[in-house]
MMTF fields as JSON, N, C-alpha, C and O atoms, coordinates in Angstrom:
{
  "mmtfVersion": "1.0.0",
  "mmtfProducer": "UNKNOWN",
  "numBonds": 339,
  "numAtoms": 340,
  "numGroups": 85,
  "numChains": 1,
  "numModels": 1,
  "chainsPerModel": [1],
  "groupsPerChain": [85],
  "chainIdList": ["A"],
  "bondAtomList": [4, 2, 8, 6, 12, 10, 16, 14, 20, 18, 24, 22, 28, 26, 32, 30, 36, 34, 40, 38, 44, 42, 48, 46, 52, 50, 56, 54, 60, 58, 64, 62, 68, 66, 72, 70, 76, 74, 80, 78, 84, 82, 88, 86, 92, 90, 96, 94, 100, 98, 104, 102, 108, 106, 112, 110, 116, 114, 120, 118, 124, 122, 128, 126, 132, 130, 136, 134, 140, 138, 144, 142, 148, 146, 152, 150, 156, 154, 160, 158, 164, 162, 168, 166, 172, 170, 176, 174, 180, 178, 184, 182, 188, 186, 192, 190, 196, 194, 200, 198, 204, 202, 208, 206, 212, 210, 216, 214, 220, 218, 224, 222, 228, 226, 232, 230, 236, 234, 240, 238, 244, 242, 248, 246, 252, 250, 256, 254, 260, 258, 264, 262, 268, 266, 272, 270, 276, 274, 280, 278, 284, 282, 288, 286, 292, 290, 296, 294, 300, 298, 304, 302, 308, 306, 312, 310, 316, 314, 320, 318, 324, 322, 328, 326, 332, 330, 336, 334],
  "bondOrderList": [1, 1, 1, 1, 1, 1, 1, 1, 1, 1, 1, 1, 1, 1, 1, 1, 1, 1, 1, 1, 1, 1, 1, 1, 1, 1, 1, 1, 1, 1, 1, 1, 1, 1, 1, 1, 1, 1, 1, 1, 1, 1, 1, 1, 1, 1, 1, 1, 1, 1, 1, 1, 1, 1, 1, 1, 1, 1, 1, 1, 1, 1, 1, 1, 1, 1, 1, 1, 1, 1, 1, 1, 1, 1, 1, 1, 1, 1, 1, 1, 1, 1, 1, 1],
  "groupList": [{"groupName": "MET", "atomNameList": ["N", "CA", "C", "O"], "elementList": ["N", "C", "C", "O"], "formalChargeList": [0, 0, 0, 0], "bondAtomList": [1, 0, 2, 1, 3, 2], "bondOrderList": [1, 1, 2], "singleLetterCode": "M", "chemCompType": "L-PEPTIDE LINKING"}, {"groupName": "PRO", "atomNameList": ["N", "CA", "C", "O"], "elementList": ["N", "C", "C", "O"], "formalChargeList": [0, 0, 0, 0], "bondAtomList": [1, 0, 2, 1, 3, 2], "bondOrderList": [1, 1, 2], "singleLetterCode": "P", "chemCompType": "L-PEPTIDE LINKING"}, {"groupName": "GLU", "atomNameList": ["N", "CA", "C", "O"], "elementList": ["N", "C", "C", "O"], "formalChargeList": [0, 0, 0, 0], "bondAtomList": [1, 0, 2, 1, 3, 2], "bondOrderList": [1, 1, 2], "singleLetterCode": "E", "chemCompType": "L-PEPTIDE LINKING"}, {"groupName": "ILE", "atomNameList": ["N", "CA", "C", "O"], "elementList": ["N", "C", "C", "O"], "formalChargeList": [0, 0, 0, 0], "bondAtomList": [1, 0, 2, 1, 3, 2], "bondOrderList": [1, 1, 2], "singleLetterCode": "I", "chemCompType": "L-PEPTIDE LINKING"}, {"groupName": "LEU", "atomNameList": ["N", "CA", "C", "O"], "elementList": ["N", "C", "C", "O"], "formalChargeList": [0, 0, 0, 0], "bondAtomList": [1, 0, 2, 1, 3, 2], "bondOrderList": [1, 1, 2], "singleLetterCode": "L", "chemCompType": "L-PEPTIDE LINKING"}, {"groupName": "TYR", "atomNameList": ["N", "CA", "C", "O"], "elementList": ["N", "C", "C", "O"], "formalChargeList": [0, 0, 0, 0], "bondAtomList": [1, 0, 2, 1, 3, 2], "bondOrderList": [1, 1, 2], "singleLetterCode": "Y", "chemCompType": "L-PEPTIDE LINKING"}, {"groupName": "THR", "atomNameList": ["N", "CA", "C", "O"], "elementList": ["N", "C", "C", "O"], "formalChargeList": [0, 0, 0, 0], "bondAtomList": [1, 0, 2, 1, 3, 2], "bondOrderList": [1, 1, 2], "singleLetterCode": "T", "chemCompType": "L-PEPTIDE LINKING"}, {"groupName": "LYS", "atomNameList": ["N", "CA", "C", "O"], "elementList": ["N", "C", "C", "O"], "formalChargeList": [0, 0, 0, 0], "bondAtomList": [1, 0, 2, 1, 3, 2], "bondOrderList": [1, 1, 2], "singleLetterCode": "K", "chemCompType": "L-PEPTIDE LINKING"}, {"groupName": "CYS", "atomNameList": ["N", "CA", "C", "O"], "elementList": ["N", "C", "C", "O"], "formalChargeList": [0, 0, 0, 0], "bondAtomList": [1, 0, 2, 1, 3, 2], "bondOrderList": [1, 1, 2], "singleLetterCode": "C", "chemCompType": "L-PEPTIDE LINKING"}, {"groupName": "ALA", "atomNameList": ["N", "CA", "C", "O"], "elementList": ["N", "C", "C", "O"], "formalChargeList": [0, 0, 0, 0], "bondAtomList": [1, 0, 2, 1, 3, 2], "bondOrderList": [1, 1, 2], "singleLetterCode": "A", "chemCompType": "L-PEPTIDE LINKING"}, {"groupName": "ARG", "atomNameList": ["N", "CA", "C", "O"], "elementList": ["N", "C", "C", "O"], "formalChargeList": [0, 0, 0, 0], "bondAtomList": [1, 0, 2, 1, 3, 2], "bondOrderList": [1, 1, 2], "singleLetterCode": "R", "chemCompType": "L-PEPTIDE LINKING"}, {"groupName": "ASP", "atomNameList": ["N", "CA", "C", "O"], "elementList": ["N", "C", "C", "O"], "formalChargeList": [0, 0, 0, 0], "bondAtomList": [1, 0, 2, 1, 3, 2], "bondOrderList": [1, 1, 2], "singleLetterCode": "D", "chemCompType": "L-PEPTIDE LINKING"}, {"groupName": "GLY", "atomNameList": ["N", "CA", "C", "O"], "elementList": ["N", "C", "C", "O"], "formalChargeList": [0, 0, 0, 0], "bondAtomList": [1, 0, 2, 1, 3, 2], "bondOrderList": [1, 1, 2], "singleLetterCode": "G", "chemCompType": "PEPTIDE LINKING"}, {"groupName": "VAL", "atomNameList": ["N", "CA", "C", "O"], "elementList": ["N", "C", "C", "O"], "formalChargeList": [0, 0, 0, 0], "bondAtomList": [1, 0, 2, 1, 3, 2], "bondOrderList": [1, 1, 2], "singleLetterCode": "V", "chemCompType": "L-PEPTIDE LINKING"}, {"groupName": "ASN", "atomNameList": ["N", "CA", "C", "O"], "elementList": ["N", "C", "C", "O"], "formalChargeList": [0, 0, 0, 0], "bondAtomList": [1, 0, 2, 1, 3, 2], "bondOrderList": [1, 1, 2], "singleLetterCode": "N", "chemCompType": "L-PEPTIDE LINKING"}, {"groupName": "SER", "atomNameList": ["N", "CA", "C", "O"], "elementList": ["N", "C", "C", "O"], "formalChargeList": [0, 0, 0, 0], "bondAtomList": [1, 0, 2, 1, 3, 2], "bondOrderList": [1, 1, 2], "singleLetterCode": "S", "chemCompType": "L-PEPTIDE LINKING"}, {"groupName": "GLN", "atomNameList": ["N", "CA", "C", "O"], "elementList": ["N", "C", "C", "O"], "formalChargeList": [0, 0, 0, 0], "bondAtomList": [1, 0, 2, 1, 3, 2], "bondOrderList": [1, 1, 2], "singleLetterCode": "Q", "chemCompType": "L-PEPTIDE LINKING"}, {"groupName": "HIS", "atomNameList": ["N", "CA", "C", "O"], "elementList": ["N", "C", "C", "O"], "formalChargeList": [0, 0, 0, 0], "bondAtomList": [1, 0, 2, 1, 3, 2], "bondOrderList": [1, 1, 2], "singleLetterCode": "H", "chemCompType": "L-PEPTIDE LINKING"}, {"groupName": "PHE", "atomNameList": ["N", "CA", "C", "O"], "elementList": ["N", "C", "C", "O"], "formalChargeList": [0, 0, 0, 0], "bondAtomList": [1, 0, 2, 1, 3, 2], "bondOrderList": [1, 1, 2], "singleLetterCode": "F", "chemCompType": "L-PEPTIDE LINKING"}],
  "groupTypeList": [0, 1, 2, 3, 4, 3, 5, 6, 6, 7, 3, 8, 1, 5, 8, 3, 0, 9, 7, 10, 4, 4, 11, 7, 7, 12, 13, 9, 5, 6, 2, 4, 14, 13, 11, 12, 11, 15, 7, 4, 10, 9, 9, 0, 0, 2, 7, 6, 16, 10, 10, 6, 13, 1, 16, 3, 5, 3, 12, 11, 4, 17, 13, 12, 12, 18, 11, 11, 4, 5, 9, 4, 11, 16, 16, 7, 10, 4, 11, 9, 4, 4, 12, 4, 9],
  "groupIdList": [1, 2, 3, 4, 5, 6, 7, 8, 9, 10, 11, 12, 13, 14, 15, 16, 17, 18, 19, 20, 21, 22, 23, 24, 25, 26, 27, 28, 29, 30, 31, 32, 33, 34, 35, 36, 37, 38, 39, 40, 41, 42, 43, 44, 45, 46, 47, 48, 49, 50, 51, 52, 53, 54, 55, 56, 57, 58, 59, 60, 61, 62, 63, 64, 65, 66, 67, 68, 69, 70, 71, 72, 73, 74, 75, 76, 77, 78, 79, 80, 81, 82, 83, 84, 85],
  "secStructList": [7, 7, 7, 3, 3, 3, 3, 3, 7, 6, 6, 7, 2, 2, 2, 2, 2, 2, 2, 2, 2, 2, 2, 2, 2, 6, 7, 7, 7, 3, 3, 3, 3, 7, 6, 6, 7, 2, 2, 2, 2, 2, 2, 2, 2, 2, 2, 2, 1, 7, 7, 1, 1, 7, 3, 3, 3, 3, 6, 6, 3, 3, 3, 3, 1, 2, 2, 2, 2, 2, 2, 2, 2, 2, 6, 6, 7, 2, 2, 2, 2, 2, 6, 7, 7],
  "xCoordList": [0.843, 0.018, 0.866, 1.831, 0.658, 1.394, 1.228, 0.243, 2.187, 2.071, 1.022, 1.171, 0.19, -0.755, -0.529, -0.546, -0.303, -0.109, -1.082, -1.376, -1.603, -2.721, -2.481, -2.439, -2.297, -2.091, -3.457, -4.351, -3.579, -4.947, -4.936, -3.857, -6.007, -6.329, -7.607, -8.301, -7.861, -8.77, -10.149, -11.062, -10.325, -11.857, -12.255, -13.292, -11.241, -11.524, -12.633, -12.413, -13.782, -14.799, -14.261, -14.506, -13.482, -12.984, -11.942, -11.898, -11.222, -10.109, -10.968, -10.654, -12.021, -12.919, -13.322, -13.174, -13.899, -14.436, -13.55, -13.95, -12.338, -11.254, -10.75, -10.427, -10.653, -10.24, -11.51, -11.278, -12.648, -13.787, -13.694, -13.901, -13.399, -13.436, -12.19, -12.274, -11.108, -10.033, -10.264, -9.872, -10.903, -11.405, -12.222, -12.072, -13.256, -14.157, -13.484, -13.835, -12.464, -11.598, -10.798, -10.286, -10.636, -10.03, -8.412, -7.668, -7.983, -6.557, -5.938, -6.561, -4.682, -4.073, -3.245, -2.618, -3.161, -2.766, -1.963, -2.232, -1.102, -0.278, -0.954, -1.064, -1.477, -2.062, -0.995, -0.396, -0.879, -0.052, -0.783, -1.033, -1.063, -2.042, -1.103, -0.073, -1.49, -0.494, -1.121, -0.617, -2.217, -2.616, -1.474, -0.837, -1.243, -0.28, 1.282, 2.124, 1.431, 2.837, 3.24, 3.162, 3.637, 3.987, 5.057, 4.966, 6.114, 7.133, 6.473, 6.824, 5.5, 4.957, 4.046, 3.942, 3.308, 2.485, 3.378, 3.091, 4.391, 5.291, 5.918, 6.033, 6.278, 6.746, 5.7, 6.022, 4.41, 3.335, 3.143, 2.825, 3.317, 2.906, 4.038, 3.761, 5.231, 6.404, 6.355, 6.723, 5.851, 5.855, 4.699, 4.903, 3.507, 2.317, 1.976, 1.261, 2.558, 2.357, 0.939, 0.362, 0.311, -1.092, -1.015, -0.049, -2.103, -2.186, -3.258, -3.249, -4.275, -5.419, -5.181, -4.281, -6.094, -6.107, -7.443, -8.431, -7.568, -6.331, -5.501, -5.929, -4.331, -3.438, -3.086, -2.607, -3.38, -3.31, -2.337, -2.529, -1.343, -0.517, -0.696, -0.784, -0.767, -0.762, 0.48, 0.617, 1.34, 2.766, 3.313, 3.237, 3.871, 4.509, 3.534, 3.903, 2.366, 1.376, 0.514, -0.12, 0.602, -0.056, -1.373, -1.522, -2.511, -3.765, -4.403, -5.399, -4.17, -4.706, -5.532, -5.108, -6.714, -7.624, -8.816, -8.779, -9.765, -10.867, -11.653, -12.001, -11.881, -12.574, -11.971, -12.674, -10.536, -9.827, -9.823, -9.897, -9.737, -9.776, -11.238, -11.365, -12.255, -13.536, -13.809, -14.493, -13.286, -13.461, -12.627, -13.108, -11.533, -10.842, -11.829, -11.994, -12.453, -13.361, -14.546, -15.078, -15.095, -16.249, -15.866, -16.732, -14.643, -14.093, -13.567, -12.972, -13.837, -13.361, -11.861, -11.377, -11.097, -9.615, -8.897, -7.738, -9.631, -8.987, -8.561, -7.384, -9.237, -9.002, -7.625, -6.794, -7.595, -6.259, -5.038, -3.982, -5.241, -4.1, -3.766, -2.609, -4.874, -4.592, -4.104, -3.778, -4.038, -3.549, -4.657, -4.379, -5.945, -6.986, -7.703, -8.577, -7.303, -7.942, -7.078, -7.476],
  "yCoordList": [-1.09, 0.023, 1.133, 1.154, 2.245, 3.461, 4.254, 4.119, 5.128, 5.957, 7.297, 7.9, 7.595, 8.766, 9.815, 9.602, 11.022, 12.285, 13.244, 13.488, 13.815, 14.893, 16.041, 15.968, 17.228, 18.568, 19.118, 19.155, 19.546, 20.014, 21.267, 21.763, 21.78, 22.729, 22.158, 21.262, 22.685, 22.152, 22.431, 21.634, 23.639, 23.937, 23.777, 24.195, 23.117, 22.916, 21.883, 20.754, 22.141, 21.19, 20.192, 19.013, 20.532, 19.67, 18.779, 17.587, 19.195, 18.298, 17.23, 16.048, 17.554, 16.676, 15.505, 14.305, 16.135, 15.162, 14.233, 13.182, 14.697, 13.787, 12.763, 11.648, 13.141, 12.266, 11.103, 9.932, 11.585, 10.664, 9.695, 8.515, 10.038, 9.107, 8.145, 6.996, 8.563, 7.78, 6.701, 5.537, 7.198, 6.42, 5.435, 4.282, 5.792, 4.693, 3.59, 2.413, 4.039, 3.103, 2.245, 1.236, 2.5, 1.802, 1.969, 1.101, 3.02, 3.189, 4.198, 5.169, 3.884, 4.761, 5.856, 5.568, 7.08, 8.265, 9.191, 9.153, 9.913, 10.974, 12.235, 12.667, 12.905, 14.254, 15.2, 15.047, 16.332, 17.311, 18.734, 19.352, 19.12, 20.212, 21.466, 21.532, 22.44, 23.62, 24.822, 25.925, 24.746, 25.763, 26.291, 25.548, 27.587, 28.257, 27.607, 27.649, 27.064, 26.621, 27.094, 26.412, 28.225, 29.132, 28.209, 28.091, 27.54, 26.987, 25.659, 25.301, 24.986, 23.815, 24.154, 23.419, 25.278, 25.712, 26.189, 25.793, 26.958, 27.135, 25.925, 25.797, 25.113, 23.703, 23.167, 22.813, 23.044, 22.405, 23.285, 22.753, 24.594, 25.398, 25.17, 25.026, 25.133, 24.895, 23.504, 23.289, 22.58, 21.07, 20.94, 20.354, 21.499, 21.401, 22.448, 22.169, 23.697, 24.753, 25.184, 25.691, 24.973, 25.42, 25.96, 25.744, 26.695, 27.388, 26.883, 27.233, 26.081, 25.623, 24.177, 23.441, 23.876, 22.564, 21.954, 22.688, 20.607, 19.563, 19.438, 19.619, 19.131, 18.679, 17.231, 16.924, 16.356, 14.836, 14.101, 14.118, 13.475, 12.589, 11.204, 10.819, 10.398, 8.88, 8.333, 8.24, 7.989, 7.819, 8.97, 10.02, 8.928, 10.172, 10.787, 11.708, 10.334, 10.911, 12.08, 11.831, 13.273, 14.418, 14.421, 14.86, 13.94, 13.878, 15.065, 15.156, 16.017, 17.534, 17.507, 16.964, 18.082, 18.355, 17.244, 16.197, 17.523, 16.683, 16.452, 15.306, 17.359, 17.201, 16.195, 15.339, 16.215, 15.336, 13.799, 12.787, 13.791, 12.498, 11.902, 10.75, 12.732, 12.117, 11.729, 10.748, 12.484, 12.105, 10.714, 9.837, 10.536, 9.341, 8.136, 7.105, 8.462, 7.316, 7.241, 6.132, 8.054, 8.048, 7.317, 6.664, 7.404, 6.849, 5.331, 4.674, 4.878, 3.567, 3.472, 2.353, 4.494, 4.437, 4.523, 4.117, 5.127, 5.247, 3.946, 3.915, 2.995, 1.799, 1.115, 0.567, 1.245, 0.666, 1.61, 1.107, 2.8, 3.781, 3.459, 3.527, 3.068, 2.823, 1.438, 1.108, 0.657, -0.741, -1.661, -2.697, -1.238, -2.012, -2.944, -3.726, -2.835, -3.453, -4.684, -5.421],
  "zCoordList": [-0.033, 0.074, -0.01, 0.753, -0.947, -0.868, 0.285, 1.011, 0.522, 1.577, 1.191, 0.128, 1.965, 1.602, 2.521, 3.734, 2.0, 2.749, 2.35, 1.18, 3.425, 3.29, 4.005, 5.233, 3.37, 4.038, 4.329, 3.484, 5.57, 6.014, 6.818, 7.142, 7.143, 8.214, 9.048, 8.567, 10.237, 11.198, 10.758, 10.975, 10.094, 9.915, 8.28, 7.766, 7.651, 6.146, 5.978, 6.416, 5.402, 5.007, 4.149, 4.404, 3.054, 2.046, 2.794, 2.489, 3.611, 4.29, 5.07, 4.923, 5.883, 6.48, 5.59, 5.824, 4.447, 3.534, 2.722, 2.222, 2.635, 2.123, 3.082, 2.672, 4.543, 5.367, 5.645, 5.946, 5.505, 5.607, 4.523, 4.804, 3.272, 2.024, 2.189, 1.755, 2.77, 3.003, 4.198, 4.113, 5.241, 6.348, 5.891, 6.295, 4.927, 4.505, 3.772, 3.861, 3.018, 2.369, 3.277, 2.791, 4.46, 5.368, 5.281, 5.736, 4.732, 4.554, 5.584, 6.012, 5.934, 6.737, 6.12, 5.101, 6.61, 5.979, 6.999, 8.2, 6.557, 7.364, 7.052, 5.905, 8.268, 8.063, 8.684, 9.748, 7.676, 8.222, 8.187, 7.152, 9.387, 9.56, 9.461, 10.132, 8.616, 8.141, 9.01, 8.798, 10.02, 10.762, 11.637, 12.383, 11.52, 12.364, 12.245, 13.142, 11.057, 10.902, 9.517, 8.495, 9.596, 8.093, 7.273, 6.051, 8.063, 7.311, 6.594, 5.469, 7.355, 6.674, 5.656, 4.673, 5.783, 4.607, 3.513, 2.383, 3.648, 2.579, 1.845, 0.626, 2.753, 2.062, 1.217, 0.083, 1.622, 0.91, -0.321, -1.385, -0.232, -1.468, -2.462, -3.652, -2.059, -2.972, -3.651, -4.806, -2.784, -3.213, -4.292, -5.355, -3.98, -4.72, -5.837, -6.799, -5.625, -6.409, -6.305, -7.267, -5.04, -4.888, -3.493, -2.761, -3.132, -1.874, -1.125, 0.055, -1.517, -0.846, -0.35, -0.754, 0.563, 1.217, 1.082, 1.078, 0.964, 1.217, 0.022, -1.118, 0.312, -0.86, -0.462, 0.63, -1.482, -1.256, -2.108, -3.323, -1.637, -2.206, -2.04, -0.874, -2.904, -2.892, -3.528, -4.748, -2.68, -3.126, -3.667, -3.029, -4.785, -5.385, -6.364, -7.092, -6.404, -7.273, -6.432, -5.407, -6.998, -6.324, -6.851, -7.992, -6.113, -6.652, -6.507, -7.224, -5.819, -5.749, -4.517, -3.497, -4.576, -3.631, -3.473, -4.119, -2.657, -2.394, -3.852, -4.136, -4.609, -5.882, -6.677, -7.215, -6.827, -7.525, -6.866, -7.564, -5.603, -4.842, -5.221, -5.636, -5.055, -5.245, -6.711, -7.0, -7.557, -9.108, -9.282, -10.0, -8.708, -8.856, -8.421, -9.073, -7.196, -6.806, -7.54, -7.489, -8.18, -8.963, -10.295, -10.877, -10.774, -12.007, -11.705, -12.559, -10.465, -10.085, -10.208, -10.381, -10.139, -10.097, -8.878, -8.797, -7.732, -6.578, -5.867, -5.506, -5.638, -5.224, -5.703, -4.979, -6.809, -7.619, -7.058, -6.677, -7.046, -6.479, -5.112, -4.697, -4.311, -2.954, -2.706, -1.566, -3.651, -3.534, -2.972, -2.368, -3.197, -2.685, -3.685, -3.309, -4.982, -5.95, -6.399, -7.301]
}
């Protein structure tokens, strides 16, 4: 199973939905909360070229945000990426 990394903030509804989807799939992930950590947020923005959260990685693949993660699930491609298929 690939490592899953998700950059989040506490009050972001899309972060909550992304974590719920991953929890529903039964996969473990590492959550990096960028609230109040300007260095971590800067590192996220440099790595992803995006300012918004969540930012999700499955292994080396930058999935993007919740909408991207949800689209992969709807296209029946997420389980394979997560190593569940």
